[in-house]
Structures are given as C-alpha cells and as structure tokens.
C-alpha positions as CSV (number, residue, x, y, z in Angstrom):
1,X,-20.5,-0.1,-13.8
2,X,-16.9,-0.6,-15.1
3,X,-15.4,-4.0,-15.5
4,X,-12.2,-5.6,-17.0
5,X,-12.6,-7.9,-20.0
6,X,-9.5,-10.1,-20.2
7,X,-8.4,-12.7,-22.7
8,X,-5.7,-14.7,-20.9
9,X,-2.9,-16.9,-22.0
10,X,-0.7,-14.5,-23.8
11,X,2.9,-13.9,-22.9
12,X,4.0,-10.3,-22.2
13,X,7.1,-8.3,-23.0
14,X,8.5,-4.8,-22.9
15,X,9.3,-2.4,-20.1
16,X,6.9,-1.3,-17.3
17,X,7.5,1.7,-15.0
18,X,6.2,1.4,-11.5
19,X,4.1,4.2,-10.1
20,X,4.9,6.1,-7.0
21,X,4.3,4.5,-3.6
22,X,0.7,5.2,-2.8
23,X,1.3,4.5,0.9
24,X,4.0,7.2,0.9
25,X,2.0,9.7,-1.1
26,X,-1.0,9.6,1.3
27,X,0.9,10.6,4.6
28,X,3.1,13.0,2.7
29,X,0.1,14.8,1.3
30,X,-1.4,14.9,4.8
31,X,1.8,16.3,6.2
32,X,1.2,19.5,4.0
33,X,-1.2,20.5,6.8
34,X,1.8,20.9,9.2
35,X,2.9,24.2,7.6
36,X,1.4,27.3,6.2
37,X,4.1,27.4,3.5
38,X,4.0,25.9,0.0
39,X,5.2,22.3,-0.5
40,X,5.9,20.7,-3.8
41,X,5.3,16.9,-4.2
42,X,6.5,15.2,-7.3
43,X,5.7,11.8,-8.7
44,X,2.3,11.7,-7.2
45,X,0.3,8.6,-8.4
46,X,-3.0,9.1,-10.2
47,X,-5.1,6.7,-8.2
48,X,-8.4,6.8,-6.5
49,X,-7.1,6.9,-2.9
50,X,-4.9,9.8,-3.7
51,X,-7.8,11.7,-5.4
52,X,-9.8,11.1,-2.3
53,X,-7.1,12.4,0.0
54,X,-6.7,15.5,-2.2
55,X,-10.5,16.1,-1.9
56,X,-10.2,15.8,1.9
57,X,-7.4,18.4,2.0
58,X,-9.2,20.8,-0.3
59,X,-12.3,20.6,1.9
60,X,-10.1,21.5,4.9
61,X,-8.8,24.6,3.1
62,X,-5.6,23.4,1.3
63,X,-4.8,25.1,-1.9
64,X,-3.7,22.7,-4.6
65,X,-2.0,23.6,-7.9
66,X,-1.2,21.0,-10.6
67,X,2.3,21.6,-11.8
68,X,2.5,18.7,-14.2
69,X,1.1,15.3,-14.8
70,X,2.3,13.9,-11.5
71,X,3.5,17.0,-9.7
72,X,1.5,19.1,-7.2
73,X,2.0,22.2,-5.1
74,X,0.0,22.4,-1.8
75,X,-0.4,25.2,0.6
76,X,-2.4,25.0,3.8
77,X,-2.2,28.7,4.5
78,X,-5.5,28.7,6.3
79,X,-7.3,25.7,7.7
80,X,-11.0,26.5,7.6
81,X,-12.4,23.5,9.5
82,X,-11.2,20.7,11.8
83,X,-13.8,18.1,11.0
84,X,-12.9,16.3,7.8
85,X,-15.7,15.4,5.5
86,X,-17.3,12.2,6.7
87,X,-18.3,10.9,3.2
88,X,-14.7,11.2,2.0
89,X,-13.1,9.8,5.2
90,X,-15.3,6.7,4.9
91,X,-13.7,5.9,1.5
92,X,-10.1,5.5,2.6
93,X,-8.3,4.3,5.7
94,X,-5.6,6.9,5.2
95,X,-8.1,9.6,6.1
96,X,-6.9,9.0,9.7
97,X,-3.5,10.5,8.7
98,X,-4.9,14.1,8.8
99,X,-5.7,13.7,12.6
100,X,-2.1,14.3,13.8
101,X,-1.4,17.3,11.5
102,X,-4.7,18.9,12.3
103,X,-4.1,18.4,16.1
104,X,-0.7,19.9,15.8
105,X,-1.8,22.8,13.7
106,X,-5.2,23.6,15.2
107,X,-5.3,21.9,18.6
108,X,-8.5,20.0,17.8
109,X,-10.1,17.6,15.4
110,X,-13.2,15.6,15.0
111,X,-12.5,12.4,13.0
112,X,-15.1,10.0,11.7
113,X,-14.1,6.4,11.5
114,X,-11.9,5.7,8.5
115,X,-12.8,3.4,5.6
116,X,-10.5,1.3,3.4
117,X,-10.2,-2.3,2.3
118,X,-12.4,-4.9,4.1
119,X,-9.6,-7.4,4.9
120,X,-10.4,-7.9,8.6
121,X,-10.4,-5.8,11.8
122,X,-8.1,-2.8,11.4
123,X,-7.8,-1.2,14.8
124,X,-6.9,2.5,15.3
125,X,-6.2,2.2,19.0
126,X,-2.4,2.6,18.4
127,X,-3.0,6.0,16.8
128,X,-5.0,7.2,19.7
129,X,-2.7,5.8,22.4
130,X,0.4,7.4,20.7
131,X,-1.3,10.8,20.4
132,X,-2.6,10.6,24.0
133,X,1.0,9.8,25.2
134,X,2.2,13.0,23.5
135,X,-0.5,15.1,25.1
136,X,-3.8,14.8,23.3
137,X,-7.1,14.4,25.1
138,X,-9.4,12.0,23.2
139,X,-13.1,11.1,23.6
140,X,-14.5,8.2,21.6
141,X,-18.2,8.0,20.7
142,X,-19.3,7.4,17.1
143,X,-16.5,9.8,16.1
144,X,-13.2,10.6,17.7
145,X,-13.0,14.0,19.5
146,X,-9.4,15.1,20.0
147,X,-8.0,18.1,21.7
148,X,-4.4,19.1,22.4
149,X,-2.9,22.3,23.9
150,X,0.5,21.6,22.3
151,X,2.5,18.4,22.5
152,X,5.2,17.3,24.8
153,X,7.9,14.9,23.6
154,X,8.4,11.7,25.6
155,X,9.2,8.0,25.1
156,X,6.4,6.2,23.3
157,X,6.2,2.4,22.9
158,X,3.7,1.5,20.2
159,X,1.6,-1.6,21.1
160,X,1.9,-2.7,17.5
161,X,4.2,-1.7,14.7
162,X,1.4,0.1,12.8
163,X,2.4,2.0,9.7
164,X,-0.2,4.7,9.9
165,X,0.0,5.1,13.7
166,X,3.8,5.5,13.4
167,X,3.2,8.1,10.7
168,X,0.7,10.1,12.8
169,X,3.0,9.9,15.9
170,X,6.0,11.0,13.7
171,X,4.1,14.0,12.4
172,X,3.0,15.1,15.8
173,X,6.4,14.6,17.4
174,X,8.0,16.7,14.7
175,X,6.5,19.8,16.2
176,X,6.2,18.7,19.8
177,X,8.3,20.4,22.5
178,X,11.4,18.4,23.4
179,X,12.5,15.0,22.4
180,X,10.3,12.0,21.4
181,X,11.5,8.5,21.1
182,X,9.1,6.1,19.3
183,X,9.9,2.4,20.0
184,X,8.4,-0.5,18.0
185,X,7.9,2.0,15.1
186,X,7.0,0.7,11.7
187,X,9.9,1.1,9.3
188,X,8.4,0.3,5.9
189,X,9.7,2.2,2.8
190,X,6.7,4.5,2.9
191,X,7.3,5.4,6.5
192,X,10.9,6.2,5.6
193,X,9.8,8.4,2.7
194,X,7.5,10.4,5.0
195,X,10.4,10.9,7.5
196,X,12.7,12.1,4.7
197,X,10.0,14.6,3.6
198,X,9.6,15.9,7.2
199,X,13.4,16.3,7.5
200,X,13.2,18.5,4.3
201,X,10.6,20.6,6.1
202,X,12.9,21.1,9.0
203,X,12.1,18.2,11.3
204,X,15.0,16.6,13.2
205,X,14.6,12.8,13.0
206,X,17.2,10.1,13.7
207,X,16.9,6.4,13.1
208,X,15.0,6.5,9.8
209,X,14.7,2.9,8.6
210,X,14.9,1.4,12.0
211,X,12.3,0.5,14.6
212,X,13.4,3.3,17.0
213,X,12.8,6.9,15.9
214,X,14.2,9.8,17.8
215,X,12.6,13.2,17.1
216,X,13.7,16.5,18.5
217,X,10.7,18.8,18.0
218,X,10.9,22.1,16.3
219,X,8.6,25.1,16.7
220,X,7.6,25.3,13.0
221,X,8.1,23.5,9.8
222,X,8.6,25.2,6.4
223,X,7.9,24.4,2.8
224,X,9.9,21.8,1.0
225,X,10.1,19.9,-2.3
226,X,10.1,16.1,-2.4
227,X,9.8,13.2,-5.0
228,X,7.9,10.1,-3.8
229,X,9.7,6.8,-4.1
230,X,8.6,4.0,-6.5
231,X,6.0,1.6,-5.1
232,X,7.7,-1.7,-4.1
233,X,4.3,-3.3,-3.8
234,X,3.6,-2.6,-7.4
235,X,7.0,-3.9,-8.4
236,X,6.2,-7.1,-6.6
237,X,2.9,-7.3,-8.4
238,X,4.6,-7.0,-11.8
239,X,7.1,-9.7,-10.7
240,X,4.1,-12.0,-10.1
241,X,2.5,-11.0,-13.4
242,X,5.6,-12.0,-15.3
243,X,5.8,-15.3,-13.6
244,X,2.1,-16.3,-14.0
245,X,2.0,-15.3,-17.7
246,X,5.3,-17.0,-18.5
247,X,6.7,-13.7,-19.7
248,X,10.0,-11.8,-19.7
249,X,9.9,-8.0,-19.2
250,X,11.8,-5.2,-17.5
251,X,10.6,-3.3,-14.5
252,X,12.4,0.1,-14.6
253,X,13.6,2.4,-11.9
254,X,13.2,0.3,-8.9
255,X,14.7,0.7,-5.4
256,X,16.5,-2.6,-5.0
257,X,16.9,-2.2,-1.2
258,X,13.1,-2.2,-0.9
259,X,12.9,-5.5,-2.7
260,X,15.2,-7.8,-0.8
261,X,12.6,-9.9,0.9
262,X,10.3,-9.8,-2.1
263,X,13.0,-11.2,-4.4
264,X,13.9,-13.8,-1.8
265,X,10.3,-15.1,-1.5
266,X,9.7,-15.0,-5.2
267,X,12.9,-17.0,-5.7
268,X,11.5,-19.7,-3.4
269,X,8.5,-19.8,-5.6
270,X,10.6,-20.3,-8.7
271,X,10.6,-16.7,-10.0
272,X,14.0,-15.7,-11.3
273,X,15.1,-12.1,-11.5
274,X,18.1,-10.2,-12.8
275,X,19.4,-6.8,-11.7
276,X,20.6,-4.4,-14.4
277,X,21.4,-1.0,-13.0
278,X,18.2,0.4,-11.5
279,X,16.0,-2.1,-13.4
280,X,14.8,-5.5,-12.6
281,X,14.3,-8.2,-15.3
282,X,11.9,-11.0,-14.6
283,X,11.9,-14.1,-16.9
284,X,10.8,-17.7,-17.2
285,X,13.6,-19.8,-18.7
286,X,12.2,-23.0,-17.2
287,X,9.1,-24.2,-15.4
288,X,8.7,-22.8,-11.9
289,X,9.2,-25.1,-8.9
290,X,8.8,-24.5,-5.2
291,X,12.1,-24.7,-3.2
292,X,11.3,-26.9,-0.2
293,X,12.7,-26.4,3.2
294,X,15.7,-28.5,4.4
295,X,14.7,-32.1,4.6
296,X,12.1,-31.7,1.8
297,X,9.7,-30.1,4.3
298,X,6.8,-28.0,2.9
299,X,7.9,-24.4,2.9
300,X,5.9,-21.7,4.6
301,X,5.4,-18.1,3.4
302,X,4.2,-15.7,5.9
303,X,4.0,-11.9,6.3
304,X,4.9,-9.4,9.0
305,X,6.1,-5.9,9.7
306,X,9.0,-4.6,7.7
307,X,11.5,-6.0,6.7
308,X,9.4,-9.2,6.6
309,X,7.4,-10.1,3.5
310,X,4.8,-7.4,2.9
311,X,1.2,-8.3,3.7
312,X,0.1,-6.5,0.6
313,X,2.0,-9.0,-1.6
314,X,0.5,-12.2,0.0
315,X,-2.4,-12.4,-2.5
316,X,0.1,-12.0,-5.4
317,X,2.5,-14.6,-4.1
318,X,-0.4,-17.1,-3.6
319,X,-1.4,-16.8,-7.3
320,X,2.2,-17.3,-8.3
321,X,2.3,-20.5,-6.2
322,X,-0.6,-21.9,-8.2
323,X,1.8,-22.0,-11.2
324,X,4.8,-23.6,-9.5
325,X,5.4,-27.3,-9.0
326,X,5.2,-28.2,-5.4
327,X,3.3,-27.5,-2.2
328,X,3.4,-24.2,-0.2
329,X,1.8,-23.2,3.1
330,X,0.7,-19.5,3.2
331,X,0.3,-18.0,6.7
332,X,-1.4,-14.6,6.6
333,X,-0.7,-13.3,10.1
334,X,-2.0,-9.7,9.9
335,X,-5.5,-9.7,8.5
336,X,-8.2,-12.3,9.0
337,X,-10.1,-11.6,5.8
338,X,-7.2,-11.3,3.4
339,X,-7.6,-14.8,2.0
340,X,-11.3,-14.7,1.3
341,X,-10.7,-14.4,-2.4
342,X,-9.3,-18.0,-2.6
343,X,-12.6,-19.5,-3.6
344,X,-12.4,-17.5,-6.8
345,X,-9.0,-19.0,-7.6
346,X,-10.4,-22.5,-6.9
347,X,-13.2,-21.8,-9.4
348,X,-10.5,-21.0,-11.9
349,X,-8.9,-24.4,-11.4
350,X,-6.4,-23.7,-8.6
351,X,-5.7,-26.5,-6.1
352,X,-5.9,-24.6,-2.8
353,X,-7.1,-25.7,0.7
354,X,-8.2,-22.9,2.9
355,X,-7.4,-24.2,6.3
356,X,-8.7,-21.3,8.3
357,X,-8.9,-17.5,7.9
358,X,-5.2,-17.2,8.1
359,X,-3.7,-20.3,6.4
360,X,-3.9,-21.9,3.0
361,X,-2.1,-24.7,1.3
362,X,-1.4,-24.3,-2.4
363,X,-0.5,-27.3,-4.6
364,X,0.8,-26.4,-8.1
365,X,1.0,-26.2,-10.9
366,X,-2.6,-25.8,-11.9
367,X,-4.0,-24.8,-15.3
368,X,-6.2,-21.8,-14.7
369,X,-9.3,-21.1,-16.8
370,X,-11.2,-17.9,-17.4
371,X,-14.0,-17.0,-15.0
372,X,-16.4,-14.2,-13.9
373,X,-14.8,-12.5,-10.9
374,X,-15.3,-9.7,-8.4
375,X,-12.4,-7.7,-6.8
376,X,-12.9,-7.7,-3.0
377,X,-10.0,-5.3,-2.2
378,X,-7.0,-3.6,-3.9
379,X,-4.5,-6.4,-3.6
380,X,-6.8,-9.4,-4.1
381,X,-8.2,-7.5,-7.1
382,X,-4.7,-7.3,-8.6
383,X,-4.1,-10.9,-7.8
384,X,-7.2,-12.0,-9.6
385,X,-6.2,-9.8,-12.6
386,X,-2.9,-11.5,-12.7
387,X,-4.6,-14.9,-12.5
388,X,-7.0,-14.0,-15.4
389,X,-4.1,-12.9,-17.6
390,X,-2.4,-16.2,-17.0
391,X,-5.6,-18.3,-17.5
392,X,-6.8,-19.8,-20.7
393,X,-9.9,-18.2,-22.0
394,X,-11.9,-15.1,-21.2
395,X,-12.4,-13.5,-17.7
396,X,-14.5,-10.6,-16.5
397,X,-13.6,-8.8,-13.3
398,X,-16.1,-6.6,-11.6
399,X,-15.7,-4.0,-8.8
400,X,-12.5,-2.8,-10.5
401,X,-12.8,0.5,-8.6
402,X,-10.9,-1.4,-5.9
403,X,-8.0,-2.0,-8.2
404,X,-8.1,1.7,-9.3
405,X,-7.5,2.7,-5.7
406,X,-4.0,1.4,-5.8
407,X,-2.8,0.9,-9.4
408,X,-2.6,3.8,-11.9
409,X,-4.0,3.2,-15.4
410,X,-3.3,-0.5,-14.9
411,X,-5.0,-1.7,-18.1
412,X,-3.2,0.8,-20.3
413,X,0.2,-0.2,-18.9
414,X,-0.6,-3.9,-19.3
415,X,-1.7,-3.4,-22.9
416,X,1.7,-1.8,-23.6
417,X,3.2,-5.1,-22.5
418,X,0.9,-7.0,-24.9
419,X,-2.0,-7.9,-22.5
420,X,-5.4,-8.5,-23.9
421,X,-7.4,-6.4,-21.5
422,X,-10.2,-3.8,-21.9
423,X,-12.2,-1.6,-19.5
424,X,-15.8,-2.0,-20.4
425,X,-19.0,-0.3,-19.1
426,X,-21.9,-2.5,-18.2
427,X,-25.3,-1.1,-17.3
428,X,-26.6,-2.0,-13.9
429,X,-29.7,-4.1,-13.8
430,X,-32.8,-2.2,-12.8
C-alpha cells in the first residue's frame, strides 16, 4: 500500500506547470469512437483515470499508439464489442462517456453503472433522458441497455446542467440527422474543449462556452489533431498550496479566462495573485485575512455550474480559509458528501463547525499540526495534502491512489518546489 510521508512547514518556491485538464481528456478520448479514422491527442495527462479510460477503449477495439510522453494516436477502425468491461467501468465515472459514441457508431450498448469518487449521489438520469430525446431506446435493470437506429436532432432541455450528460448529448448530436439545440447545457472549460475537438473532426457546433449549444448533425466525422487545455482545477489547487504554505511561486501556461471566478474567490480569502503573460504568480506578502461582505457580514463561498466557483475547488478553498483571519461560511450545493473530510482537518487543529452535509463554518487562522490521514476522494485528498504541507510536523496520507486519479506525479512536482514529501510503500497487515 502506497502512502505519502510529509514533513510540513516549509515554504515553497519555483515554477510549476499544470497538467492537462483531466475532465477534458476523458470525453475527448471517448470521442475517438465516433470515427474510424486516426485522431491525435496531445498533452494527455498521465493519471490513473486516463489510464483506465484508455484500457476501456483498448478493450472495445481502439488501437492506441504512444507518440511521445503526453501524445497519443487513437484509431477505432473496428469496434469489436459494445459492452464495456464492467471492472474498468466501475473504477471511473467517466466510463459513461463511451455510451453516446458507441450508440452513435454501433446502434447499441450495454453499460454497467459507472464508478468514481464517493461524494454523494451522482445521478445519470440526465444522460439517459438526453439520449432518449434524440432517439435512443433505454431499458434499465442492473445495467443500462441502450438501442438506437440513428439519431434525430431536436430541442433538448437538460434537467440539470450536468457536464458529462452535456458531453454525451453533444457527441450524439454531432452525428444526428438535422439540428439539435441543447438548452441548460454545461459550459465548463472541459465541455468547451470537447466541443472544439469535435469541430476539428467536422462537427458543426455553435454557442461554445454558452448554456445553449446548437449542433447541425453531419453524416460522418473524420480524424483530427487536438491539444488538451491546462487544468484550471489543478491551477486552483496550486494557488491554495502557495497560500497555505506561505510561499511564492509561479504557475506557468495558464488560461486566465478559465480562472476568473477562482481568482475572485481566492482574493476574498486573502490570496493575492499577479498575472505575467500566460503565467500566474501567487505570493504571501502579508498575513491572509477574509474579506467580509458589506456591513461586516460573514461572507459565503458556494459552488455551482460554470461560471460559478467550481465544486472541485471547494475542498481546497476550505483549507485555505483555515489559514486566513476571519470567519467564512462554505455552502457545498452540489454533493452531499463532499465535506466529509472536515473531521480530519479538525484533528489537525482547524476550527471548523460542520453544520450539515452541505454547510461548514471556518474560523481562522489555525495552526495546523501533522496527522495520520486518509484520502477519501481526489479533491479532498489534494486538500489534505495541502494542509499537511502547511502543518507543523509529520503527516502520513493513505489511500493516495485517489490523488493519483487526478494529479500527475504530484509528489515529484511538489519536491521540485521544495516540498518535503515522499511516496512510501507500507505492507498491509495480514
């Protein structure tokens, strides 16, 4: 069993390069199933979720060639099965993203329930309703049996702005007959990146970046080449890391338009940033302090669909707030189990009241101390890692496979900044 051994309390410095957006890589890789021609995807992150998606695609018959450290060529010349491997699908929620392309290409698919982080109920109803609206017949038992004799474009109003449901609907609509209009569509940077890739394949998509997508279906899609955008969630994580460790370092090659709300929220927590070209510099020139609302009211930080503050950064922001003077209310609207790592921060010395599954009050600053921790999911795992690096003393974090699912070689990149972190192997008890 692998764990992280961390000696906290050391300031960091240098330059860190964010990996590619994992939530863009996964649907873009799945979209390779939409054509029998070769596609080249560059800047693919080396993380566990991507490796699992590649295994799913290979099992379906996709030929994959490694062109470089982060570059892949994929060709789904022949799809040999329409029932993705159950064991692999249970490892990642993004496995559901192959449903739309397989339906469009083969006319049928048998999908097992997807896996992913345990952060609360994560319904897939929106996927099914969108594909049904476009012409699929779906039967639900223990698995999802889907059939489609072609797709017909129409107006589709999603019952929630689900990222992956929007992506499945977008991929199906790209090859449907006629025009599809998707209302209440998710518009996160990773959805935009998938749309840009589909356009390179020959899809006709208007409204990219908005909540209304208009797609004029084409008969076939062709091969294309695409470079995945940097991960704005990882950039936000590094911003939080600099703040909690009282450090100054440069985050290189960011997309500033993807960070507007993140920078706004971090600024309210006392995290100051500077833009230099395509880079972002984070520094602590003075102690952090929470900016209260008008009238000295306690400020609230909540999440929501894009362009609201990303749900995946709530855990990071909460740790940052433990180091800032003042009181903050965090309101996690999207997942009822996202905050169930707070008890670990309390054990480290943080002053946090968990009001209910969705709300927590943080009073800072608190001096954190090292502790023995477990990573419950990708983002909480990274938040605990940040807390441990800012804490005084030694920490051990278990279940780091969760962190590996979303952050590439994280301990190596942190060591390059001066972090005292090692990956160790501990024998399981008999």
